[in-house]
Structure formats: structure tokens, C-alpha cells
N, C-alpha and C positions, 0 to 999 in steps of 0.2 A: 286188314282188320286184326287178324291174329298177331301180326308183327307189332302193331301198336299196343295190344294188350300185353304181350310178352315184355316189351320195352317198359311199359308202366310197372309191371310186377318187378322187373329187375331194378328199376330206379327206386321203387318203394323199399325193396330189401336193402339196397345200398344206403338209403336215407336212414332206415331204422338202425343199421349197423353203425353209421356215423354218430347218431344220437346216443346210442348205447356206449360207444367208445368214449365220446366226449363226457358223458356223465360218470363213467368209470374213472377217467382221468381226473376229473374234478374231485371225486370221492377219494382217490389215492393221494392227490395233492393236499387235500384237507387233513387226511390222516398223517401225512408226513409233516405238515405244519404243526399239528398238535404234538407229535413226537418230539420235534425240535424244541418246541416251547417247554415241554416237560423236562427235557435234558437241560435246557438253559436254567430252569428253576432249580434243578438238582445241583448244577454247577454253582449257582448263587449260594445254595445251602452249604456246599463244601467250602467255598471261600469264607463264608461267615463263620463256619465251624472252626477253621484254622485261625481266623482272627480272634475268636473267642478263646481258644486254647492259649494263644500268645498273651492276651490280656490277663487271663487268670494266672498263667505262669509268672508274669511280671508282678502282679499285685497279690497273689494268693487269696483272691476274693473275686466275687462276681462284680463286673463293672457296673457302676451306679446307673448308667443310662438304660441297662436292660432290666432294672428292677422297678422302673416307672410303670404306672398303670397304662395299659394300652400299648406297651412296647412290642415291637415286632423284631425279633421273635419273642414268643411267650415261653415261659418255663413252667410247665405244669407239674403238679404233684408236690407233696411235702418232703422235706429232707429227712435224713436219718439222724440228724443231730450230731454228726461227728465234728463238724467245724461250725462254730457260731458265726453268723446266723446259719442255720441248717440249710444246706444246699447240696443235693447229691451230685450235681454236675461238677461243682468245685471239688468235692471230695474225690470224684473219679479222676478229674484232670490232675489233681495234686498227688494221686496215688494212694489214697487211704484205703482202697479196696485190695491193694496188692497183698497177696499171701493170706487173704481172709477166706472165710467159708463161701462167700458169694463174690467172686472177683468181677463179675459183670452182671449186676442186678437188673439190668434193663434191656429193652429192645424197642426199636421204633418201627418194626415190620408191621404194617397194617393187617397182614394176614395172620398174625399171631394173636391168639386170645390173650387179653390182659396186657397188650403192649403198653409201654410207658416211655414215650420218647423223651430225650433230654431237653429238646426244644421243638417248637412248632412254628414254622414260618408261614405267613399268609402272603402270597404273591399274586398280583403286583402290589396290593396294599391290604392292610388288615380289614378295612371296611368293605372292599370289593374283591375278595380273593378268587382268582381263576384256578389256582392250585394251592393246596395246603401241603407243605413239605415237612415230614417228620424227620428229625435229626437224632442220630445216636452217635455219641463220642465214646470210644473205648480206649482206655490206656492199655496198651498191649504189654510192654515191658520197658525196662531201662537197661542200658549197657554203657560201658566205658568205651570211648573212642579208641579204635585200634591204633597202637603206636603213640598215643598221647599220654602225658603224665596224668596220674589219678589226682586231680585237683578237686577234691570233694567240696571244699568250702566255696570254690568259685562256681562250680556247676557247669563250666564251659565245656569240659571234656566228658560230660555225661549226656548220652543221647537218650531221649525218651520217645518211643514209638507209639503213635496214636492211629487208630482207624476211625475215620469219619464216614458214616453211612447215611444217605438221604433217600427217603421214599416219597415220591410225588403222588398226590391223590387229587383227582379232578373235582370239579364243583359238585358232581353227582355222587361223590364218595367212593369212586372206583380207583384202586391203585393202578397207576399208569407206568410205573417204572421205578428203578432204583439205581443209585450210583454210589460207589464206595472208593475211597482213596486212603492210602497209608502215608502219614507224614512223620518225618523224624524232626524232633524239636530239641532245643537246648534251653537250659534255664536262663542263660544270658547270651548276648552276642547280637551282632547286627542282623544276620539272617537266621532268625530264631527258629522258623519252621520251614521245611522244604518237602515238597511232594516226592514220594519215592515211586519208581517204576517197579511194579511187582509182576513177575513172570506172567 
């Protein structure tokens, strides 16, 4: 009788441990899936950011498809009026803040009071977002290509470095991660922007 009771207790403990382990595994797998989803959203933001930089460098203006009502991404805030029509993102990409008193007037960090992202993405769609991703594009500096002729008019041998930073925010408004990349871009040329590996 005592043997049967001990065996029942041992099997009960093993069963509880198995259930606990299984529920912990499921919880960890769900967290990993959410993390991967947030990183994918941030990567999509980086790709869109560099495409936007390329289009603005080519046209010196915001592409028309982004100015439509309900566009994804949306571009919040009013411009400073430097480039008509006023758009701070175009001003920043084209370098109108270089050498000024406020070289980087914005941030997309959701933990910063008064943050003002350059763009806001709603992923997977604007109507049913799982993640809201804040994007900040910063023009870092420009330089001449080492060993190349200084062809100012062409703009081919001038590199412009940009940092694109994306902050993912889940549906409950909690920041879940950020991703940043540096791109070197040229005013003209077939491979206009390339991602840089930074230490």
C-alpha cells in the first residue's frame, strides 16, 4: 500500500513538472516569435527608409505617393519651411540642417519626451497594425570619395552618410526594440545607397 502511494506521488510530481516545462516552453516560443516579428518590422522600416532617401536624393522632393491621405508610412508634424512645400524630412535628407544650430532636430525614440519621428509605419497594415514603427533619418555628413576626382557638379564622387533608426512599438503601446543602420549614399549612380558595417 505504501509503495502504491509513493509511486502515485512520484508520478504526480513528474506530471506537474512536465506540464510546467511545456507551458514554459510555449511561453518562451511565443516571446521568441514576437521578438522575431518586431525585428522583421524594424528591418522593413530600414528598407523603406533607405528607399525614401534614394527617392528624395533623386527628386529633391517627397515622392507623391507618400503625400496621399492614408499613406503608409505617414509623415507627422509640420515642416520648418526651408524647402517649399515645407517638409523637415526632405530638408534633413538634402542637408539643409548641416552646419546649423540644430543639426538633428528630431528623434523617434518612444522613451524620449516630445519625440517627433520622421515617419510612422503601421505594420502589417494601417487599418490593423500589430506594430507601429517610428523612423528617424539622420544625415550624418558628406565626404569626397578617397582617391576619386572632386566632381562637384556630378555628385558621383561625394558620399553622404545617413543613419536610419527604427523603433518598434507593440499594439499596447510598449516599445519592444530598436534597430539602426548606417548607409552611404551617392547623389547619382546605379547603387545609390549601400549599408555599411559599423564596428
